[in-house]
TORVEX-849924 format. One record per atom (N, C-alpha, C): residue in three letters; x, y, z. Coordinates in steps of 0.001 Angstrom, whole numbers, padded with zeros to 6 digits, always signed. Atoms other than C-alpha are relative to their C-alpha. Layout:
ALAXYZ;...
//
This chain:
UNK+000370+000899+000617;UNK+002595+023046+005545;UNK-001349-000907+000408;UNK+001273+000594-000809;UNK-000129+021411+007714;UNK-001091+000957-000434;UNK+001015-000475+000902;UNK-002463+023779+006469;UNK-000483+000019-001501;UNK+000451+000040+001447;UNK-002195+023493+002838;UNK-000326-001349-000325;UNK+000833+001991-000045;UNK-002974+019471+003611;UNK-001239+000356+000440;UNK+001478-000150-000103;UNK-005969+020544+005328;UNK-000864+000982-000928;UNK+001205-000680+001367;UNK-007234+022844+002669;UNK-000172-000871-001089;UNK-000244+001331+000580;UNK-005983+019956+000064;UNK-001019-000690+000703;UNK+001343+001587-000434;UNK-008449+017260+001897;UNK-001162+000685+000239;UNK+000987-001047-000212;UNK-010894+020196+002483;UNK-000688+000306-001295;UNK+000282-000040+001121;UNK-011232+020754-000763;UNK-000561-001248-000623;UNK-000024+001247+000184;UNK-011253+017236-001777;UNK-001271-000897+000013;UNK+001597+001008+000540;UNK-014744+015834-000423;UNK-000940+000495-000525;UNK+001378-000525+001142;UNK-016917+017942-002460;UNK+000588+000230-001245;UNK+000008-000326+001557;UNK-014856+018335-005482;UNK+001321-000875-000572;UNK-000423+001292+000117;UNK-013319+015295-005906;UNK+000391-000858-001505;UNK-000142+000830+001157;UNK-014180+013672-009013;UNK-000969-001135-000310;UNK+000751+001286+000142;UNK-015985+010500-008119;UNK-001453+000533-000020;UNK+000957-000199+000048;UNK-019456+010329-009052;UNK-000872-000967+001132;UNK+000965+000125-001188;UNK-022475+009605-006387;UNK+000337-001967+000234;UNK-000235+001896+000315;UNK-022299+005440-007793;UNK+001513-000221+000678;UNK-001070+000396-000608;UNK-018564+005461-006979;UNK+000274+000034+001468;UNK-000162-000537-001320;UNK-018491+007095-003646;UNK-001227-001133+000983;UNK+001010+001125-000166;UNK-021452+004405-003188;UNK+000851-001418+000215;UNK-001101+000998+000226;UNK-019064+001684-004480;UNK+001093-000274+001229;UNK-000992+000145-000978;UNK-016138+002361-002064;UNK-000600-000011+001410;UNK+000656+000179-001640;UNK-018444+003040+001362;UNK-000480-001386+000134;UNK+000205+001590-000434;UNK-019669-000779+000635;UNK+001050-000769-000237;UNK-001116+000650-000207;UNK-016402-001779+000071;UNK+000945-000180+001080;UNK-000272-000503-002143;UNK-015149-000361+003918;UNK-001087-000407+000431;UNK+001073+000529-001043;UNK-018203-001626+005236;UNK-000209-001439-000767;UNK+000405+001742-000108;UNK-018879-005311+003764;UNK+001386-000297-000692;UNK-000728+000562+000603;UNK-015381-005573+001869;UNK-000367-001159-001051;UNK+000332+000996+001643;UNK-015137-008434-001188;UNK+000758-001006+000001;UNK-001016+001381-000110;UNK-013201-012218-001503;UNK+000903+000691-000805;UNK-000608-000705+000555;UNK-011229-009530-003502;UNK+001307-000030+000907;UNK-000207-000604-000645;UNK-009778-007605-000971;UNK+000817+001289-000709;UNK-000217-001249+000577;UNK-009429-004790-003563;UNK-001188+000275-000741;UNK+000887-000465+000565;UNK-011686-002709-005184;UNK+000642+001349-001438;UNK-000448-001008+001017;UNK-011250-001070-008999;UNK-000729+000895-000540;UNK+001440-001247+000350;UNK-012861+002204-010156;UNK+001308+000256-001355;UNK-000726-000131+001459;UNK-011694+002751-014002;UNK-000411+001636-000330;UNK+000410-000979+000957;UNK-011912+005922-016356;UNK-000318+001194+001179;UNK+000107-001034-001120;UNK-011623+008374-013482;UNK+000402+001450-000304;UNK+000181-001452+000057;UNK-011340+012315-013869;UNK+001895+000460+000382;UNK-000700-000367-000741;UNK-007671+013048-013505;UNK+001183+001066-000667;UNK-000313-001633+000614;UNK-006873+016420-015119;UNK+001108-000736-000952;UNK-001442-000011+000487;UNK-003549+017142-017112;UNK+001131-000267+000751;UNK-000949+000483-000567;UNK-000863+015387-016511;UNK+001216+000018-000840;UNK-001192-000348+000738;UNK+002619+016700-017466;UNK+000656-001121-000310;UNK-001481+001533+000586;UNK+005693+014396-018850;UNK+000491-000362+001084;UNK-000420+000167-001362;UNK+006181+012284-016077;UNK+001955+000113+000534;UNK-001240-000672-000467;UNK+009217+013492-014280;UNK+001209-001269+000345;UNK-001305+000955-000380;UNK+012882+011777-013738;UNK+000600+000021+001328;UNK-000287-000296-001609;UNK+013382+012801-010442;UNK-000787+001042+000559;UNK+001063-000560-000919;UNK+011940+014027-007465;UNK+000163+001705-000326;UNK-000109-001410-000025;UNK+013515+017345-008133;UNK-001095+000770-001270;UNK+000305+000051+001253;UNK+011800+017405-011749;UNK-001618-000009+000556;UNK+001176+000269-000144;UNK+008239+016876-010080;UNK-000387+001433+000197;UNK+000316-001761-000217;UNK+006517+020204-010865;UNK-001926-000087-000833;UNK+001630+000391+000400;UNK+002062+019058-011229;UNK-000367+001070+000476;UNK+001133-001356-000920;UNK+000101+022396-011313;UNK-001567-000311-000005;UNK+000800+000758+000000;UNK-002842+020325-012050;UNK-000680-000539+001438;UNK-000031+000332-001607;UNK-004274+019226-008421;UNK-001539-000795-000367;UNK+001181+001214+000009;UNK-007145+016991-009990;UNK+000062-001340+000526;UNK-000290+001288-000395;UNK-005702+013781-009438;UNK+000510+000106+001461;UNK-000517-000075-001568;UNK-004442+014835-005651;UNK-001252+000004+000578;UNK+001639-000463-000801;UNK-008398+015916-004652;UNK-000440-001523-000575;UNK+000664+001362+000581;UNK-009453+012462-006890;UNK-000077-001123+001123;UNK-000578+001010-000866;UNK-006794+010335-004477;UNK-000867+000118+001529;UNK+000106-000181-001368;UNK-007699+012123-001418;UNK-001793-000555+000877;UNK+001000+000176-000012;UNK-011160+011854-001822;UNK-000717-001109+000509;UNK+000279+001557-000084;UNK-011261+008343-002146;UNK+000286-000388+001276;UNK-000997-000379-001345;UNK-008845+008395+000741;UNK-000749+000053+001209;UNK+000655-000428-000589;UNK-011025+010167+002765;UNK-001322-000805+000591;UNK+001282+000812-000064;UNK-014212+007887+002445;UNK+000747-001200+000655;UNK-000021+001171-000749;UNK-012138+005165+003770;UNK+000472-000149+001563;UNK-001006-000100-001421;UNK-010253+006309+007120;UNK+000391+001966-000098;UNK-001135-001146-000333;UNK-007779+009250+007957;UNK+001209+000126-000707;UNK-000783+000271+000407;UNK-005561+009976+005432;UNK+001382+000376+000493;UNK-001000+000046-000695;UNK-001999+009514+006783;UNK+001426+000249-000841;UNK-001058+000346+000592;UNK+001628+009695+006023;UNK+001288-000274+000806;UNK-000905+000977-000813;UNK+004981+008007+007015;UNK+001538+001406-000347;UNK-001399-001026+000297;UNK+008312+010693+007518;UNK+000598-000819-001125;UNK-001046+000935+000666;UNK+010189+007332+005552;UNK-000685+000062-001641;UNK+000386-000084+001389;UNK+007852+008109+002611;UNK-000258+001052-000523;UNK-000125-001349+000883;UNK+008623+010848+000316;UNK-000197+001442+001226;UNK-000321-001268-001239;UNK+009275+013159+003880;UNK-001536+000132+000325;UNK+001358-000378-000644;UNK+005895+012547+005081;UNK-001077+000751-000752;UNK+001164-000347+000797;UNK+003925+013631+001951;UNK-001585-000598+000255;UNK+001197+001008+000217;UNK-000066+012394+002413;UNK+000083-000522-001524;UNK-000282+000859+001063;UNK+000286+011882-001413;UNK+001196-000155-000277;UNK-001119+000536+000538;UNK+003206+009926-002999;UNK+000127-000192-000877;UNK-000184-000004+000896;UNK+004553+010311-005498;UNK+001108-001096-001382;UNK-001499+000915+000501;UNK+006166+007354-008128;UNK-000158-000103-001308;UNK-000595-000019+001195;UNK+008170+007185-011371;UNK+001006-000635+000111;UNK-001302+000588+000394;UNK+011034+005186-013064;UNK+001157+000957+000561;UNK-001805-000726-000176;UNK+014615+006402-011051;UNK+000844-000549-000141;UNK-000713+000532+000440;UNK+017127+005653-012793;UNK+001089-000778+000879;UNK-000502-000221-001542;UNK+019137+005793-009583;UNK-000116-001217+000489;UNK+000307+001261-000707;UNK+017221+003312-008083;UNK-000272-001453-001011;UNK+000434+001261+000627;UNK+016858+000430-010930;UNK+000891-001101+000994;UNK-000344+001108-000959;UNK+017309-002977-009022;UNK-000303-000317+001308;UNK+000143-000048-001854;UNK+016489-001585-005444;UNK-001687-000566-000075;UNK+000671+000187-000345;UNK+013471-002688-004087;UNK-001371+000976+000776;UNK+000585-001011-000452;UNK+011361+000285-004000;UNK-001663+000315-001108;UNK+000967-000540+001393;UNK+008103+001960-005878;UNK+000593+001051-000871;UNK-000490-000352+001261;UNK+010549+003786-007884;UNK+000675-000624-000622;UNK-000794+000921+000745;UNK+012313+000990-009110;UNK-001234-000131-001015;UNK+001113+000211+001060;UNK+010952-000647-012427;UNK+000737-001307-000848;UNK-000585+001523+000969;UNK+013543-003280-013841;UNK+000127-001306+000960;UNK+000364+001211-000899;UNK+012735-005982-010641;UNK-001308+000224+000327;UNK+001538-000127-001011;UNK+009612-007197-008832;UNK+000076+000225+001119;UNK+000172-000170-001195;UNK+008598-005928-006169;UNK-000939-001467+000807;UNK+000799+000705+000125;UNK+007355-009161-004223;UNK-001287-000118+001168;UNK+001433-000442-000365;UNK+004094-009589-002568;UNK+000225+000133+001340;UNK-000063-000167-001735;UNK+003870-008021+001228;UNK-001188+000968+000186;UNK+000542-000750-000304;UNK+001897-006276+003029;UNK+000331+001484+000324;UNK-001027-001034+000337;UNK+002563-002615+003030;UNK-000125+000547+002254;UNK-000167-000258-001299;UNK+004363-001409+006678;UNK-000789-000973+000855;UNK+000396+000539-000527;UNK+003655-004472+007953;UNK+000654-000373+001349;UNK-000719+000069-001031;UNK+006069-004232+010881;UNK-000474+001391+000858;UNK+000602-000988-000310;UNK+004747-000858+011666;UNK-001261+000242+000741;UNK+000700-000479-001104;UNK+002872-000175+014981;UNK-001577+000635-000475;UNK+000488-000637+000695;UNK+000884+002078+012842;UNK-000556-000062-001783;UNK+000270+000640+001483;UNK-000196+000172+009855;UNK-001007+000377-000806;UNK+000965-000345+000926;UNK-002157+001326+006840;UNK-001162-000662+000190;UNK+001016+000910+000055;UNK-005685-000342+007091;UNK-000551+000148-001813;UNK+000341+000082+001017;UNK-006226+000646+003459;UNK+001429+000557-000998;UNK-001731-000637+001483;UNK-003409+001578+000104;UNK-001149+000432-001194;UNK+000746-000105+000988;UNK-005044+003409-002224;UNK+000883+000621-000962;UNK-000345-000244+001115;UNK-003363+003609-005808;UNK-000425+000504-001232;UNK+000411-000795+000986;UNK-004114+006189-008572;UNK+000981-000158-001408;UNK-000877-000150+001558;UNK-002601+005861-012254;UNK-000351+000797-000784;UNK-000346-001344+001240;UNK-001443+008904-014129;UNK+000443-000243-001344;UNK-000305+000650+000911;UNK+000101+006867-016512;UNK+000934-001011-000439;UNK-001179+001787-000322;UNK+001105+003394-017607;UNK+001000+000290-000803;UNK-001561+000117+000619;UNK+004041+002390-018851;UNK-000261-000149-001326;UNK+000343-000297+001342;UNK+004477+002988-022491;UNK-000388-001819-000748;UNK+000030+001431+000572;UNK+004331-001248-023188;UNK-000278-000334+000875;UNK+001363+000674-001112;UNK+001756-001951-020493;UNK+000308-001067+000417;UNK-000989+000889-000459;UNK+004098-004404-018773;UNK-000251-000183+001007;UNK+000116-000137-001601;UNK+003696-003288-014977;UNK-001174-000475+000022;UNK+000852+000641-000795;UNK+001489-005513-013184;UNK-000626+000118+001192;UNK-000165-000041-001449;UNK+000026-004996-010101;UNK-000982-001640+000787;UNK+000451+001521-000402;UNK-000710-008713-008145;UNK-000966+000824+001374;UNK+001312-000135-001483;UNK-003653-009022-005314;UNK-000062-001198+000582;UNK+000198+001545-000533;UNK-003145-012142-002984;UNK-001195+000429+001515;UNK+000615+000400-001067;UNK-006235-012351-000476;UNK-000215-000997+000530;UNK-000228+000476-000944;UNK-006285-013589+002868;UNK-001252-001034-000499;UNK+001372+000985-000002;UNK-010120-015400+002306;UNK+000862-001112-000997;UNK-000371+001206+000999;UNK-008343-017309-000948;UNK+001205-000961+000153;UNK-001014+000827-000234;UNK-005212-017923+000562;UNK-000808-001127+001470;UNK+000581+000986-000983;UNK-007406-019697+003745;UNK-000567-001517-000579;UNK+000399+001083+000612;UNK-008881-021980+001296;UNK+000799-001119-000336;UNK-001041+000864+000530;UNK-005436-023849+000251;UNK+000740-000364+001374;UNK-001125+000625-001100;UNK-004366-024224+004175;UNK-001099-000850+000746;UNK+001215+000625-000832;UNK-005615-027026+006525;UNK-000335+000575+001156;UNK-000034-000521-000991;UNK-006746-026286+010086;UNK+001471+000060+000500;UNK-001378-000141-001022;UNK-003124-027096+011424;UNK+000759+000839-000189;UNK-000701-000819+000199;UNK-001594-024897+009450;UNK-000287+001944+000561;UNK+000494-001330-000489;UNK-004412-021894+010083;UNK+000987+000093+001489;UNK-000465+000106-000987;UNK-003385-022810+013370;UNK+001477+000835+000630;UNK-000917-001201-000100;UNK-000128-021702+013186;UNK+000829+000350-000230;UNK-000483-001568+000580;UNK+000276-018753+011303;UNK-001146+000852+001223;UNK+000631-000638-001243;UNK-002108-017761+014148;UNK+000241+000304+001012;UNK-000782-000439-001831;UNK+000147-018293+017215;UNK+001318-000297-000555;UNK-001591+000421+000757;UNK+003917-018771+014809;UNK+000157+001431+000566;UNK-000767-001319+000009;UNK+005825-015422+015823;UNK+001055+000313-000476;UNK-001334+000203+000529;UNK+008010-014241+013332;UNK+000187+001478-000172;UNK-001242-001331-000136;UNK+010353-011339+013533;UNK-000096+000892-001203;UNK+000227-000790+001165;UNK+009125-008694+011173;UNK+001232+001286-000155;UNK-001303-000953+000294;UNK+012189-006325+010324;UNK-000614+001215-000413;UNK+000739-001285+000259;UNK+011304-002800+009812;UNK+000925+000542-001336;UNK-000662-000446+001150;UNK+012109-001118+006130;UNK-000113+001557+000223;UNK+000069-001664-000046;UNK+011819+002000+007653;UNK+001627+000296+001267;UNK-000791-000370-001200;UNK+015004+003299+009914;UNK-000250+001457+000389;UNK+000527-000811-000781;UNK+014771+006533+011770;UNK-001081+001415-001068;UNK+000356-001001+001239;UNK+014273+008968+008571;UNK+000118-000399-001290;UNK-000625+000404+001238;UNK+015152+006999+005811;UNK-001062-001468-000788;UNK+000857+001226+000231;UNK+013446+003647+004002;UNK+001141-000628-000700;UNK-000627+001010+000290;UNK+015385+000571+002459;UNK+000897-000409+001303;UNK-000717+000321-001092;UNK+016536-000327+005872;UNK-000157-001540-000118;UNK+000050+001165-000425;UNK+016767-003680+007602;UNK+000167-000171+001181;UNK-000249-000494-001397;UNK+016441-002926+010873;UNK-000956-001170+000840;UNK+000611+000701-000758;UNK+015509-005363+013902;UNK-000583+000766+001241;UNK+000645-000915-000899;UNK+012999-003471+016100;UNK-000872-001278+000951;UNK+000814+000992-000685;UNK+011895-006850+017780;UNK-001165+000076-000161;UNK+001374-000110-000228;UNK+008544-007139+016430;UNK-000622-001138-000781;UNK+000523+001503+000710;UNK+007655-010789+016493;UNK-001251+000390-000028;UNK+001058-000225+000108;UNK+004132-011161+015523;UNK-000603-000909-000691;UNK+000775+001204+001111;UNK+001868-014068+013605;UNK-000345+000558-001249;UNK+000581-000714+000888;UNK+000958-013758+010352;UNK-001404+000365-000199;UNK+001358-000266-000388;UNK-002749-014064+010902;UNK-000353+000494+001416;UNK+000592-001074-001253;UNK-004420-012045+013831;UNK-001500+000322-000153;UNK+001341-000149-000064;UNK-007557-011078+014957;UNK-001273-000866+000376;UNK+000741+001260-000579;UNK-010766-013191+015064;UNK+000493-000917-001068;UNK-000739+001410+000649;UNK-009445-016791+014260;UNK-001308-000080-001567;UNK+001235+000070+001237;UNK-012795-017285+012049;UNK+000140+000813-001258;UNK+000140-001157+001177;UNK-012338-014384+009776;UNK+001241+000862+000395;UNK-001409-000366-000689;UNK-008235-013509+010634;UNK+000424+001202-001119;UNK-001066-000979+000825;UNK-006250-010502+008982;UNK+001373-000731-000506;UNK-001182+000558+000556;UNK-003262-010944+007332;UNK+000970+000859-000328;UNK-001514-000714+000795;UNK+000340-009632+007177;UNK+000833-000776-000394;UNK-000965+000741+000912;UNK+002762-010620+005381;UNK+001469+000671-001039;UNK-001356-000754+000645;UNK+006531-009443+004128;UNK+001069-000915-000206;UNK-000705+000777-000346;UNK+008292-012399+003465;UNK+001930+000164+000031;UNK-001591-000077-000067;UNK+011765-010595+002660;UNK+000639+000537+000929;UNK-000053-001030-001074;UNK+011326-008888+005465;UNK+000037-000544+001923;UNK+000486+001101-001420;UNK+010635-011883+008267;UNK+000859-001084+000324;UNK-001586+001348+000021;UNK+013095-014010+009840;UNK-001251-000670+000987;UNK+000961+001235-001276;UNK+011391-017584+011501;UNK+001427-000468+000959;UNK-000604+000349-001078;UNK+012736-018782+014458;UNK+000259-001927-000295;UNK-000945+001016+000091;UNK+013595-022063+013190;UNK-000186-000703-001335;UNK+000147+000605+001249;UNK+013886-024528+009983;UNK-001728-000034-000248;UNK+001224+000234+000303;UNK+010287-025564+010222;UNK-000916+001303-000404;UNK+000509-001183-000002;UNK+008937-021946+010851;UNK+000276+000425-001789;UNK-000685-000820+001187;UNK+011146-020715+007414;UNK-001122-001329-001176;UNK+000214+000859+000753;UNK+009785-023852+005610;UNK-001292+000333-000411;UNK+001623-000058+000111;UNK+005898-023551+006358;UNK-000103+001752-001095;UNK-000075-001102+000906;UNK+006653-019375+005327;UNK+000182-000253-001520;UNK+000001-000215+001461;UNK+007930-020360+002013;UNK-001558-000949-000645;UNK+001401+000460+000316;UNK+005036-022659+001494;UNK-001586+000963+000167;UNK+000328-001102+000003;UNK+003122-020036+002445;UNK-000079+000912-001333;UNK-000522-001105+001127;UNK+004366-017618-000077;UNK-000692-000459-001281;UNK+000523+000763+001104;UNK+003718-020272-002657;UNK-001347-000155-000436;UNK+001289-000027+000262;UNK+000404-020560-002117;UNK-000443+001655-000136;UNK+000810-001658+000041;UNK-000127-016283-001640;UNK-000186+000023-001952;UNK-000759-000551+001262;UNK+001683-016196-005320;UNK-001387-000734-001031;UNK+001162+000813+000966;UNK-001043-018857-006839;UNK-001127+000375-000153;UNK+001517-000403+000444;UNK-004311-017189-006118;UNK+000304+001457+000221;UNK+000338-001423+000150;UNK-003276-013960-006664;UNK-000591+000442-001300;UNK+000928-000606+001545;UNK-005449-011641-009457;UNK+001500+001330-000142;UNK-001208-001369+000679;UNK-003243-009160-011545;UNK-001014+000961-000669;UNK+000853-001766+000314;UNK-004721-005685-011952;UNK+001187+000900-001002;UNK-000735-000740+001215;UNK-003396-003711-015106;UNK-000584+001597-000077;UNK+000647-001320-000187;UNK-003950+000147-013984;UNK+000575+000803-001627;UNK-000088-001216+001475;UNK-004218+002557-017275;UNK-000229+001215+000892;UNK-000071-001236-000727;UNK-004387+006259-016493;UNK-001668+000037+000681;UNK+001058-000062-000663;UNK-007647+006978-014442;UNK-000712-000821+000948;UNK+000605+000587-001121;UNK-007688+004299-012600;UNK+000478-000539+001343;UNK-000303+000070-001858;UNK-008035+003489-008736;UNK-000462-001140+000512;UNK-000084+001125-000495;UNK-007200+000564-007181;UNK+000039+000354+001672;UNK+000085-000139-001651;UNK-008179+000338-003259;UNK+000250-001444+000372;UNK-000623+001455-000769;UNK-006428-002338-001263;UNK-000364-000177+001418;UNK+000729-000044-001013;UNK-007703-003614+001948;UNK+000889-000686+000305;UNK-001217+000469-000564;UNK-004326-003894+003454;UNK+000013-000910+001262;UNK-000715+001160-001458;UNK-004921-006054+006516;UNK-001134-001032-000279;UNK+000815+001160+000205;UNK-006607-008816+004511;UNK+000665-000409-001408;UNK-000561+000069+001542;UNK-004180-008896+000993;UNK+001865+000056+000488;UNK-001487-000792+000711;UNK-000655-008697-000123;UNK-000113+000239-000822;UNK+000205-000499+001541;UNK+000169-007363-003216;UNK+001202+000338-000025;UNK-001030-000180+000632;UNK+003088-007190-005579;UNK-000165+000800-001219;UNK+000538-000692+001136;UNK+003823-005430-008809;UNK+001586-000643-000682;UNK-000827+000637+001242;UNK+005963-006998-012064;UNK+000895+001185-000126;UNK-001079-000875+000700;UNK+008972-005492-013528;UNK-000775+000983-000870;UNK+000273-001232+001308;UNK+008558-002448-016591;UNK+001172+000445-000547;UNK-001083-000676+000623;UNK+010583-000885-019154;UNK-000140+001684+000248;UNK+000435-001594-000065;UNK+011116+002638-018236;UNK+001641+000699-001350;UNK-000409-000476+001261;UNK+012487+004970-021128;UNK+001017+001367+000484;UNK-000928-001076-000576;UNK+013437+008341-018960;UNK-000514+000962-001496;UNK+000145-001172+001313;UNK+011588+010471-022005;UNK-001057+001109+000456;UNK+001415-001495-000211;UNK+008335+012448-020053;UNK-000959-001552-000218;UNK+001379+000456+000591;UNK+006078+009214-020930;UNK+000431-001587+000618;UNK-000476+001450-000492;UNK+007596+006534-018689;UNK-001473+000216+001467;UNK+001032+000393-000711;UNK+004639+004787-015659;UNK+000091+001569+001256;UNK+000270-001281-000762;UNK+003315+007748-012998;UNK-001324-000553+001017;UNK+001127+000215-000951;UNK+001318+006526-009686;UNK+000278+001331+000783;UNK-000012-000581-000926;UNK+000303+008196-007141;UNK-000473-000448+000992;UNK+000589+000865-001214;UNK-000716+006609-003482;UNK+000018+000863+000746;UNK+000401-000101-001148;UNK-002236+007310-000513;UNK-000377-000762+001323;UNK+000297+000238-000908;UNK-002842+005715+003150;UNK-001050+000407+000670;UNK+001268-000133-000816;UNK-006107+005736+005544;UNK+000662-001265+000924;UNK-000030+000687-000909;UNK-005948+004647+008721;UNK-001513+000165+001027;UNK+001160-000412-000662;UNK-009679+003911+010352;UNK-000143+000218+001464;UNK+000653-000063-001412;UNK-009335+004501+014018;UNK+001260+000838+000399;UNK-000803-000774-000062;UNK-006980+007721+013900;UNK-000089+000470+001945;UNK-000073-000317-001243;UNK-008122+008573+017796;UNK+000526-001053+001163;UNK-000477+000974-000499;UNK-007089+005300+019135;UNK+001756+000296+000327;UNK-001184-000213-000066;UNK-003442+006189+017885;UNK+000240+001179+000569;UNK-000142-001571-000734;UNK-003629+009894+019376;UNK+000249-000069+001280;UNK+000385+000921-001351;UNK-005075+007965+022673;UNK+002222-000253+000446;UNK-001183+000938-000448;UNK-001461+006011+022858;UNK+000983+000909-000251;UNK-001248-001090+000118;UNK+001160+008510+021349;UNK-000353+000946+000770;UNK+000077-001206-000513;UNK-000246+011247+023395;UNK-000202+000995-000994;UNK+000001-000869+001041;UNK-000643+013555+020000;UNK-000617-000374-000859;UNK+000898+000453+000927;UNK-002338+013956+017165;UNK+000777+000619-001432;UNK-000790-000042+001066;UNK-000847+013617+013835;UNK-000612-000641-000780;UNK+000168+000860+000927;UNK-001005+012728+010403;UNK+001211-000617-000460;UNK-001424+000410+000699;UNK+002583+012014+009656;UNK+000726-000533+001263;UNK-000532+000791-001087;UNK+004072+009146+011525;UNK+001490-000177-000065;UNK-001435+000837-000164;UNK+007840+008172+012308;UNK-000475-001539+000140;UNK-000722+001742-000290;UNK+009070+004853+012700;UNK-000694-000475+001929;UNK+000402+000363-001759;UNK+006851+003557+016073;UNK+000032-001614-000350;UNK-000065+001294-000077;UNK+007620-000055+016788;UNK-001425-000784+001085;UNK+000854+000471-001420;UNK+005311-000508+020180;UNK-000896+001164+000062;UNK+000508-001059-000354;UNK+002457+001262+021166;UNK-000650-000620+001213;
//
């Protein structure tokens, strides 16, 4: 499996389908960022897309052009990685509505909202970038991705509020157990919402998995959630849309949408990138692209 991943990654570098100007846009976004915290590229070549499956067992996609496109973009951002708890450690994750997951808070759900969150905010090896590629839009075009940028949020906070979120430790519960998702595991991960350079802080946020240590801390978290929603930017993804999200400067969400389970449902692919894999290799004492639950380094 490792050799197959390496071969696909190598093939993606030169034949992912991105044009030179799009490569330049991605590199510029990585180096300089932007106020929105995301980059959207549209009408990209994704190849032949079979009917949307209704279960993992029915996932059978022979044309790998979308995978190469997704990975080419991810490689430009950093090292592509996976997590054991996400599609068994696959570097490319496929998401589509699954009837059995109706009402759940997962990427394979469809009939409920996924609240604003930073991806894997609890994890010691948090992705620096999240890359989403739309293979098929939902038939009614209801699904909307929302992105809330720390730059826009900070404009709504006063000096005392910023100081609070730079210093107040919230307990971030893990969405991962040892081998699966959708847990609520206390891993003693106490950390502030804002971190890094106080003048240009990073942002981690997942109110559904954050525990406040006082009523005041909870009230401030609720206030922050309201502000984060007020400044969100909506993005509707069509086939061939590639959305790159700076995971250390944003939170993102997804609206509910209708699923028909007839082969025409929404189908997304996702990849993660980290920018400093050698640091994690040093701390863990091993080199890997696929990580288990790591609470501390």
